[in-house]
PDB file as gemmi writes it, atoms N, CA and C in Angstrom:
CRYST1    1.000    1.000    1.000  90.00  90.00  90.00 P 1                      
ATOM      1  N   MET A   1     -21.240 -55.867  41.445  1.00  0.00           N  
ATOM      2  CA  MET A   1     -20.526 -54.641  41.225  1.00  0.00           C  
ATOM      3  C   MET A   1     -20.415 -53.899  42.552  1.00  0.00           C  
ATOM      4  N   ASN A   2     -19.243 -53.403  42.844  1.00  0.00           N  
ATOM      5  CA  ASN A   2     -19.003 -52.664  44.079  1.00  0.00           C  
ATOM      6  C   ASN A   2     -19.342 -51.192  43.885  1.00  0.00           C  
ATOM      7  N   ALA A   3     -20.122 -50.689  44.809  1.00  0.00           N  
ATOM      8  CA  ALA A   3     -20.446 -49.270  44.765  1.00  0.00           C  
ATOM      9  C   ALA A   3     -19.310 -48.475  45.396  1.00  0.00           C  
ATOM     10  N   PRO A   4     -18.984 -47.320  44.864  1.00  0.00           N  
ATOM     11  CA  PRO A   4     -17.907 -46.518  45.468  1.00  0.00           C  
ATOM     12  C   PRO A   4     -18.343 -45.987  46.838  1.00  0.00           C  
ATOM     13  N   TYR A   5     -17.364 -45.732  47.666  1.00  0.00           N  
ATOM     14  CA  TYR A   5     -17.657 -45.169  48.980  1.00  0.00           C  
ATOM     15  C   TYR A   5     -18.246 -43.773  48.815  1.00  0.00           C  
ATOM     16  N   PRO A   6     -19.151 -43.415  49.693  1.00  0.00           N  
ATOM     17  CA  PRO A   6     -19.691 -42.052  49.599  1.00  0.00           C  
ATOM     18  C   PRO A   6     -18.598 -41.046  49.956  1.00  0.00           C  
ATOM     19  N   PRO A   7     -18.667 -39.861  49.410  1.00  0.00           N  
ATOM     20  CA  PRO A   7     -17.626 -38.870  49.716  1.00  0.00           C  
ATOM     21  C   PRO A   7     -17.678 -38.471  51.192  1.00  0.00           C  
ATOM     22  N   SER A   8     -16.514 -38.212  51.732  1.00  0.00           N  
ATOM     23  CA  SER A   8     -16.466 -37.806  53.140  1.00  0.00           C  
ATOM     24  C   SER A   8     -16.989 -36.381  53.269  1.00  0.00           C  
ATOM     25  N   PRO A   9     -17.570 -36.069  54.423  1.00  0.00           N  
ATOM     26  CA  PRO A   9     -18.100 -34.718  54.589  1.00  0.00           C  
ATOM     27  C   PRO A   9     -16.969 -33.702  54.631  1.00  0.00           C  
ATOM     28  N   PRO A  10     -17.230 -32.501  54.185  1.00  0.00           N  
ATOM     29  CA  PRO A  10     -16.170 -31.487  54.202  1.00  0.00           C  
ATOM     30  C   PRO A  10     -15.838 -31.104  55.639  1.00  0.00           C  
ATOM     31  N   PRO A  11     -14.589 -30.716  55.896  1.00  0.00           N  
ATOM     32  CA  PRO A  11     -14.237 -30.301  57.246  1.00  0.00           C  
ATOM     33  C   PRO A  11     -14.983 -29.032  57.639  1.00  0.00           C  
ATOM     34  N   ALA A  12     -15.104 -28.834  58.916  1.00  0.00           N  
ATOM     35  CA  ALA A  12     -15.810 -27.652  59.412  1.00  0.00           C  
ATOM     36  C   ALA A  12     -15.068 -26.396  58.994  1.00  0.00           C  
ATOM     37  N   ALA A  13     -15.820 -25.336  58.815  1.00  0.00           N  
ATOM     38  CA  ALA A  13     -15.208 -24.074  58.430  1.00  0.00           C  
ATOM     39  C   ALA A  13     -14.439 -23.491  59.603  1.00  0.00           C  
ATOM     40  N   GLY A  14     -13.360 -22.825  59.318  1.00  0.00           N  
ATOM     41  CA  GLY A  14     -12.566 -22.202  60.364  1.00  0.00           C  
ATOM     42  C   GLY A  14     -11.124 -22.658  60.288  1.00  0.00           C  
ATOM     43  N   ARG A  15     -10.362 -22.226  61.255  1.00  0.00           N  
ATOM     44  CA  ARG A  15      -8.946 -22.553  61.283  1.00  0.00           C  
ATOM     45  C   ARG A  15      -8.695 -23.723  62.223  1.00  0.00           C  
ATOM     46  N   ASP A  16      -7.869 -24.644  61.787  1.00  0.00           N  
ATOM     47  CA  ASP A  16      -7.527 -25.814  62.593  1.00  0.00           C  
ATOM     48  C   ASP A  16      -6.340 -25.453  63.482  1.00  0.00           C  
ATOM     49  N   ARG A  17      -6.603 -25.309  64.766  1.00  0.00           N  
ATOM     50  CA  ARG A  17      -5.551 -24.959  65.720  1.00  0.00           C  
ATOM     51  C   ARG A  17      -5.252 -26.121  66.677  1.00  0.00           C  
ATOM     52  N   THR A  18      -5.519 -27.319  66.239  1.00  0.00           N  
ATOM     53  CA  THR A  18      -5.333 -28.493  67.089  1.00  0.00           C  
ATOM     54  C   THR A  18      -3.898 -28.598  67.585  1.00  0.00           C  
ATOM     55  N   THR A  19      -2.942 -28.484  66.684  1.00  0.00           N  
ATOM     56  CA  THR A  19      -1.537 -28.613  67.055  1.00  0.00           C  
ATOM     57  C   THR A  19      -1.095 -27.444  67.923  1.00  0.00           C  
ATOM     58  N   LEU A  20      -1.532 -26.247  67.609  1.00  0.00           N  
ATOM     59  CA  LEU A  20      -1.169 -25.073  68.403  1.00  0.00           C  
ATOM     60  C   LEU A  20      -1.621 -25.223  69.842  1.00  0.00           C  
ATOM     61  N   TRP A  21      -2.891 -25.559  70.048  1.00  0.00           N  
ATOM     62  CA  TRP A  21      -3.402 -25.722  71.406  1.00  0.00           C  
ATOM     63  C   TRP A  21      -2.684 -26.864  72.127  1.00  0.00           C  
ATOM     64  N   GLY A  22      -2.422 -27.959  71.415  1.00  0.00           N  
ATOM     65  CA  GLY A  22      -1.764 -29.101  72.036  1.00  0.00           C  
ATOM     66  C   GLY A  22      -0.350 -28.792  72.486  1.00  0.00           C  
ATOM     67  N   VAL A  23       0.426 -28.131  71.639  1.00  0.00           N  
ATOM     68  CA  VAL A  23       1.809 -27.804  71.990  1.00  0.00           C  
ATOM     69  C   VAL A  23       1.844 -26.774  73.115  1.00  0.00           C  
ATOM     70  N   LEU A  24       0.992 -25.758  73.039  1.00  0.00           N  
ATOM     71  CA  LEU A  24       0.922 -24.777  74.129  1.00  0.00           C  
ATOM     72  C   LEU A  24       0.550 -25.451  75.447  1.00  0.00           C  
ATOM     73  N   GLY A  25      -0.396 -26.357  75.395  1.00  0.00           N  
ATOM     74  CA  GLY A  25      -0.813 -27.064  76.603  1.00  0.00           C  
ATOM     75  C   GLY A  25       0.296 -27.914  77.191  1.00  0.00           C  
ATOM     76  N   ILE A  26       1.045 -28.598  76.344  1.00  0.00           N  
ATOM     77  CA  ILE A  26       2.140 -29.433  76.832  1.00  0.00           C  
ATOM     78  C   ILE A  26       3.228 -28.569  77.460  1.00  0.00           C  
ATOM     79  N   VAL A  27       3.622 -27.506  76.779  1.00  0.00           N  
ATOM     80  CA  VAL A  27       4.699 -26.654  77.291  1.00  0.00           C  
ATOM     81  C   VAL A  27       4.287 -25.998  78.601  1.00  0.00           C  
ATOM     82  N   LEU A  28       3.099 -25.401  78.633  1.00  0.00           N  
ATOM     83  CA  LEU A  28       2.660 -24.734  79.857  1.00  0.00           C  
ATOM     84  C   LEU A  28       2.362 -25.740  80.968  1.00  0.00           C  
ATOM     85  N   GLY A  29       1.837 -26.892  80.615  1.00  0.00           N  
ATOM     86  CA  GLY A  29       1.568 -27.916  81.612  1.00  0.00           C  
ATOM     87  C   GLY A  29       2.828 -28.459  82.246  1.00  0.00           C  
ATOM     88  N   LEU A  30       3.907 -28.547  81.482  1.00  0.00           N  
ATOM     89  CA  LEU A  30       5.165 -29.052  82.020  1.00  0.00           C  
ATOM     90  C   LEU A  30       5.934 -27.979  82.796  1.00  0.00           C  
ATOM     91  N   LEU A  31       5.927 -26.766  82.292  1.00  0.00           N  
ATOM     92  CA  LEU A  31       6.808 -25.751  82.861  1.00  0.00           C  
ATOM     93  C   LEU A  31       6.212 -24.965  84.023  1.00  0.00           C  
ATOM     94  N   CYS A  32       4.998 -24.476  83.875  1.00  0.00           N  
ATOM     95  CA  CYS A  32       4.552 -23.551  84.909  1.00  0.00           C  
ATOM     96  C   CYS A  32       3.107 -23.735  85.345  1.00  0.00           C  
ATOM     97  N   CYS A  33       2.185 -23.758  84.441  1.00  0.00           N  
ATOM     98  CA  CYS A  33       0.771 -23.614  84.789  1.00  0.00           C  
ATOM     99  C   CYS A  33      -0.013 -24.862  84.419  1.00  0.00           C  
ATOM    100  N   GLY A  34      -0.302 -25.682  85.402  1.00  0.00           N  
ATOM    101  CA  GLY A  34      -1.071 -26.891  85.146  1.00  0.00           C  
ATOM    102  C   GLY A  34      -2.480 -26.598  84.670  1.00  0.00           C  
ATOM    103  N   VAL A  35      -3.078 -25.537  85.207  1.00  0.00           N  
ATOM    104  CA  VAL A  35      -4.454 -25.197  84.823  1.00  0.00           C  
ATOM    105  C   VAL A  35      -4.510 -24.781  83.360  1.00  0.00           C  
ATOM    106  N   LEU A  36      -3.537 -23.980  82.920  1.00  0.00           N  
ATOM    107  CA  LEU A  36      -3.509 -23.589  81.503  1.00  0.00           C  
ATOM    108  C   LEU A  36      -3.213 -24.785  80.601  1.00  0.00           C  
ATOM    109  N   GLY A  37      -2.401 -25.713  81.069  1.00  0.00           N  
ATOM    110  CA  GLY A  37      -2.142 -26.931  80.300  1.00  0.00           C  
ATOM    111  C   GLY A  37      -3.413 -27.730  80.086  1.00  0.00           C  
ATOM    112  N   ILE A  38      -4.232 -27.832  81.138  1.00  0.00           N  
ATOM    113  CA  ILE A  38      -5.505 -28.547  81.023  1.00  0.00           C  
ATOM    114  C   ILE A  38      -6.448 -27.805  80.088  1.00  0.00           C  
ATOM    115  N   LEU A  39      -6.506 -26.477  80.204  1.00  0.00           N  
ATOM    116  CA  LEU A  39      -7.389 -25.679  79.345  1.00  0.00           C  
ATOM    117  C   LEU A  39      -7.005 -25.814  77.873  1.00  0.00           C  
ATOM    118  N   PHE A  40      -5.718 -25.644  77.562  1.00  0.00           N  
ATOM    119  CA  PHE A  40      -5.284 -25.760  76.175  1.00  0.00           C  
ATOM    120  C   PHE A  40      -5.410 -27.187  75.662  1.00  0.00           C  
ATOM    121  N   GLY A  41      -5.240 -28.160  76.538  1.00  0.00           N  
ATOM    122  CA  GLY A  41      -5.458 -29.556  76.145  1.00  0.00           C  
ATOM    123  C   GLY A  41      -6.900 -29.800  75.757  1.00  0.00           C  
ATOM    124  N   TYR A  42      -7.827 -29.241  76.546  1.00  0.00           N  
ATOM    125  CA  TYR A  42      -9.251 -29.365  76.205  1.00  0.00           C  
ATOM    126  C   TYR A  42      -9.542 -28.713  74.856  1.00  0.00           C  
ATOM    127  N   LEU A  43      -8.986 -27.524  74.621  1.00  0.00           N  
ATOM    128  CA  LEU A  43      -9.202 -26.853  73.333  1.00  0.00           C  
ATOM    129  C   LEU A  43      -8.640 -27.672  72.178  1.00  0.00           C  
ATOM    130  N   SER A  44      -7.505 -28.327  72.403  1.00  0.00           N  
ATOM    131  CA  SER A  44      -6.902 -29.162  71.369  1.00  0.00           C  
ATOM    132  C   SER A  44      -7.775 -30.375  71.052  1.00  0.00           C  
ATOM    133  N   VAL A  45      -8.289 -31.030  72.089  1.00  0.00           N  
ATOM    134  CA  VAL A  45      -9.159 -32.192  71.870  1.00  0.00           C  
ATOM    135  C   VAL A  45     -10.436 -31.769  71.158  1.00  0.00           C  
ATOM    136  N   ARG A  46     -10.997 -30.636  71.564  1.00  0.00           N  
ATOM    137  CA  ARG A  46     -12.219 -30.136  70.928  1.00  0.00           C  
ATOM    138  C   ARG A  46     -11.988 -29.854  69.441  1.00  0.00           C  
ATOM    139  N   ASP A  47     -10.885 -29.173  69.110  1.00  0.00           N  
ATOM    140  CA  ASP A  47     -10.598 -28.891  67.703  1.00  0.00           C  
ATOM    141  C   ASP A  47     -10.263 -30.166  66.937  1.00  0.00           C  
ATOM    142  N   ALA A  48      -9.612 -31.121  67.582  1.00  0.00           N  
ATOM    143  CA  ALA A  48      -9.284 -32.377  66.902  1.00  0.00           C  
ATOM    144  C   ALA A  48     -10.561 -33.109  66.494  1.00  0.00           C  
ATOM    145  N   LYS A  49     -11.542 -33.131  67.369  1.00  0.00           N  
ATOM    146  CA  LYS A  49     -12.817 -33.781  67.021  1.00  0.00           C  
ATOM    147  C   LYS A  49     -13.537 -33.016  65.925  1.00  0.00           C  
ATOM    148  N   ARG A  50     -13.456 -31.710  65.972  1.00  0.00           N  
ATOM    149  CA  ARG A  50     -14.144 -30.880  64.983  1.00  0.00           C  
ATOM    150  C   ARG A  50     -13.545 -31.025  63.590  1.00  0.00           C  
ATOM    151  N   PHE A  51     -12.205 -31.138  63.520  1.00  0.00           N  
ATOM    152  CA  PHE A  51     -11.530 -31.172  62.228  1.00  0.00           C  
ATOM    153  C   PHE A  51     -11.052 -32.560  61.820  1.00  0.00           C  
ATOM    154  N   GLY A  52     -11.352 -33.580  62.608  1.00  0.00           N  
ATOM    155  CA  GLY A  52     -10.980 -34.943  62.248  1.00  0.00           C  
ATOM    156  C   GLY A  52      -9.506 -35.244  62.414  1.00  0.00           C  
ATOM    157  N   GLN A  53      -8.849 -34.603  63.350  1.00  0.00           N  
ATOM    158  CA  GLN A  53      -7.432 -34.823  63.618  1.00  0.00           C  
ATOM    159  C   GLN A  53      -7.267 -35.767  64.813  1.00  0.00           C  
ATOM    160  N   SER A  54      -6.032 -36.114  65.084  1.00  0.00           N  
ATOM    161  CA  SER A  54      -5.737 -36.958  66.241  1.00  0.00           C  
ATOM    162  C   SER A  54      -5.717 -36.113  67.519  1.00  0.00           C  
ATOM    163  N   PRO A  55      -6.383 -36.547  68.580  1.00  0.00           N  
ATOM    164  CA  PRO A  55      -6.426 -35.760  69.816  1.00  0.00           C  
ATOM    165  C   PRO A  55      -5.293 -36.076  70.794  1.00  0.00           C  
ATOM    166  N   VAL A  56      -4.242 -36.743  70.339  1.00  0.00           N  
ATOM    167  CA  VAL A  56      -3.181 -37.196  71.249  1.00  0.00           C  
ATOM    168  C   VAL A  56      -2.497 -36.022  71.947  1.00  0.00           C  
ATOM    169  N   LEU A  57      -2.192 -34.937  71.231  1.00  0.00           N  
ATOM    170  CA  LEU A  57      -1.528 -33.799  71.856  1.00  0.00           C  
ATOM    171  C   LEU A  57      -2.390 -33.206  72.962  1.00  0.00           C  
ATOM    172  N   GLY A  58      -3.679 -33.142  72.739  1.00  0.00           N  
ATOM    173  CA  GLY A  58      -4.575 -32.614  73.761  1.00  0.00           C  
ATOM    174  C   GLY A  58      -4.597 -33.474  75.004  1.00  0.00           C  
ATOM    175  N   TYR A  59      -4.653 -34.782  74.821  1.00  0.00           N  
ATOM    176  CA  TYR A  59      -4.651 -35.679  75.971  1.00  0.00           C  
ATOM    177  C   TYR A  59      -3.322 -35.601  76.738  1.00  0.00           C  
ATOM    178  N   LEU A  60      -2.210 -35.458  76.018  1.00  0.00           N  
ATOM    179  CA  LEU A  60      -0.918 -35.292  76.678  1.00  0.00           C  
ATOM    180  C   LEU A  60      -0.876 -33.996  77.472  1.00  0.00           C  
ATOM    181  N   ALA A  61      -1.402 -32.922  76.889  1.00  0.00           N  
ATOM    182  CA  ALA A  61      -1.417 -31.641  77.590  1.00  0.00           C  
ATOM    183  C   ALA A  61      -2.246 -31.733  78.867  1.00  0.00           C  
ATOM    184  N   ILE A  62      -3.387 -32.393  78.804  1.00  0.00           N  
ATOM    185  CA  ILE A  62      -4.221 -32.562  79.993  1.00  0.00           C  
ATOM    186  C   ILE A  62      -3.481 -33.389  81.045  1.00  0.00           C  
ATOM    187  N   ALA A  63      -2.840 -34.462  80.615  1.00  0.00           N  
ATOM    188  CA  ALA A  63      -2.101 -35.319  81.559  1.00  0.00           C  
ATOM    189  C   ALA A  63      -0.958 -34.559  82.215  1.00  0.00           C  
ATOM    190  N   PHE A  64      -0.189 -33.796  81.435  1.00  0.00           N  
ATOM    191  CA  PHE A  64       0.920 -33.039  82.010  1.00  0.00           C  
ATOM    192  C   PHE A  64       0.423 -31.940  82.939  1.00  0.00           C  
ATOM    193  N   GLY A  65      -0.699 -31.320  82.608  1.00  0.00           N  
ATOM    194  CA  GLY A  65      -1.265 -30.320  83.500  1.00  0.00           C  
ATOM    195  C   GLY A  65      -1.680 -30.911  84.825  1.00  0.00           C  
ATOM    196  N   VAL A  66      -2.310 -32.082  84.793  1.00  0.00           N  
ATOM    197  CA  VAL A  66      -2.724 -32.750  86.033  1.00  0.00           C  
ATOM    198  C   VAL A  66      -1.493 -33.171  86.835  1.00  0.00           C  
ATOM    199  N   ILE A  67      -0.469 -33.697  86.167  1.00  0.00           N  
ATOM    200  CA  ILE A  67       0.766 -34.089  86.860  1.00  0.00           C  
ATOM    201  C   ILE A  67       1.418 -32.875  87.504  1.00  0.00           C  
ATOM    202  N   ASN A  68       1.410 -31.736  86.815  1.00  0.00           N  
ATOM    203  CA  ASN A  68       1.977 -30.515  87.371  1.00  0.00           C  
ATOM    204  C   ASN A  68       1.225 -30.098  88.631  1.00  0.00           C  
ATOM    205  N   ILE A  69      -0.090 -30.128  88.593  1.00  0.00           N  
ATOM    206  CA  ILE A  69      -0.881 -29.727  89.752  1.00  0.00           C  
ATOM    207  C   ILE A  69      -0.650 -30.676  90.921  1.00  0.00           C  
ATOM    208  N   ILE A  70      -0.665 -31.970  90.658  1.00  0.00           N  
ATOM    209  CA  ILE A  70      -0.457 -32.947  91.727  1.00  0.00           C  
ATOM    210  C   ILE A  70       0.962 -32.839  92.284  1.00  0.00           C  
ATOM    211  N   GLY A  71       1.944 -32.690  91.404  1.00  0.00           N  
ATOM    212  CA  GLY A  71       3.325 -32.545  91.863  1.00  0.00           C  
ATOM    213  C   GLY A  71       3.530 -31.299  92.698  1.00  0.00           C  
ATOM    214  N   SER A  72       2.933 -30.195  92.298  1.00  0.00           N  
ATOM    215  CA  SER A  72       3.033 -28.963  93.086  1.00  0.00           C  
ATOM    216  C   SER A  72       2.388 -29.144  94.451  1.00  0.00           C  
ATOM    217  N   TRP A  73       1.251 -29.801  94.470  1.00  0.00           N  
ATOM    218  CA  TRP A  73       0.557 -30.027  95.735  1.00  0.00           C  
ATOM    219  C   TRP A  73       1.402 -30.897  96.670  1.00  0.00           C  
ATOM    220  N   VAL A  74       2.020 -31.947  96.112  1.00  0.00           N  
ATOM    221  CA  VAL A  74       2.857 -32.835  96.934  1.00  0.00           C  
ATOM    222  C   VAL A  74       4.071 -32.077  97.457  1.00  0.00           C  
ATOM    223  N   LEU A  75       4.721 -31.294  96.610  1.00  0.00           N  
ATOM    224  CA  LEU A  75       5.898 -30.550  97.055  1.00  0.00           C  
ATOM    225  C   LEU A  75       5.542 -29.527  98.128  1.00  0.00           C  
ATOM    226  N   ARG A  76       4.421 -28.845  97.962  1.00  0.00           N  
ATOM    227  CA  ARG A  76       4.023 -27.860  98.970  1.00  0.00           C  
ATOM    228  C   ARG A  76       3.655 -28.526 100.286  1.00  0.00           C  
ATOM    229  N   SER A  77       3.005 -29.674 100.218  1.00  0.00           N  
ATOM    230  CA  SER A  77       2.573 -30.336 101.455  1.00  0.00           C  
ATOM    231  C   SER A  77       3.747 -30.950 102.222  1.00  0.00           C  
ATOM    232  N   THR A  78       4.824 -31.292 101.526  1.00  0.00           N  
ATOM    233  CA  THR A  78       5.986 -31.867 102.206  1.00  0.00           C  
ATOM    234  C   THR A  78       7.008 -30.813 102.602  1.00  0.00           C  
ATOM    235  N   GLY A  79       6.801 -29.576 102.198  1.00  0.00           N  
ATOM    236  CA  GLY A  79       7.740 -28.507 102.540  1.00  0.00           C  
ATOM    237  C   GLY A  79       8.961 -28.458 101.654  1.00  0.00           C  
ATOM    238  N   ASN A  80       8.961 -29.157 100.543  1.00  0.00           N  
ATOM    239  CA  ASN A  80      10.111 -29.184  99.637  1.00  0.00           C  
ATOM    240  C   ASN A  80       9.927 -28.270  98.437  1.00  0.00           C  
ATOM    241  N   TYR A  81       9.121 -27.235  98.592  1.00  0.00           N  
ATOM    242  CA  TYR A  81       8.895 -26.320  97.475  1.00  0.00           C  
ATOM    243  C   TYR A  81      10.148 -25.468  97.267  1.00  0.00           C  
ATOM    244  N   PRO A  82      10.334 -24.889  96.096  1.00  0.00           N  
ATOM    245  CA  PRO A  82      11.569 -24.136  95.796  1.00  0.00           C  
ATOM    246  C   PRO A  82      11.883 -23.047  96.821  1.00  0.00           C  
ATOM    247  N   PHE A  83      13.108 -22.568  96.737  1.00  0.00           N  
ATOM    248  CA  PHE A  83      13.675 -21.701  97.758  1.00  0.00           C  
ATOM    249  C   PHE A  83      12.954 -20.369  97.947  1.00  0.00           C  
ATOM    250  N   TRP A  84      12.266 -19.837  96.963  1.00  0.00           N  
ATOM    251  CA  TRP A  84      11.674 -18.511  97.104  1.00  0.00           C  
ATOM    252  C   TRP A  84      10.481 -18.477  98.053  1.00  0.00           C  
ATOM    253  N   ASN A  85       9.968 -19.609  98.476  1.00  0.00           N  
ATOM    254  CA  ASN A  85       8.852 -19.627  99.413  1.00  0.00           C  
ATOM    255  C   ASN A  85       9.295 -19.910 100.841  1.00  0.00           C  
ATOM    256  N   ARG A  86      10.560 -19.933 101.106  1.00  0.00           N  
ATOM    257  CA  ARG A  86      11.041 -20.254 102.453  1.00  0.00           C  
ATOM    258  C   ARG A  86      11.208 -19.021 103.289  1.00  0.00           C  
TER     259      ARG A  86                                                      
END                                                                             
């Protein structure tokens, strides 16, 4: 006779903001602030682990934030930064 699976533990109390943090991190990481993209990506991954969600949005936000920082650094070092700094 097969025993039924034990019930899964209840999710942690609180609000699940995994998607909110992930989307904010991606948008800010792509458009303006790489550091905020990394921060919101970390918050998304943390909430995803806490609530049993997928952490993909958080990892994307972290990656886009790092790409933004590296790209800004490369543009500044080569002198090809936008016109307002000339």
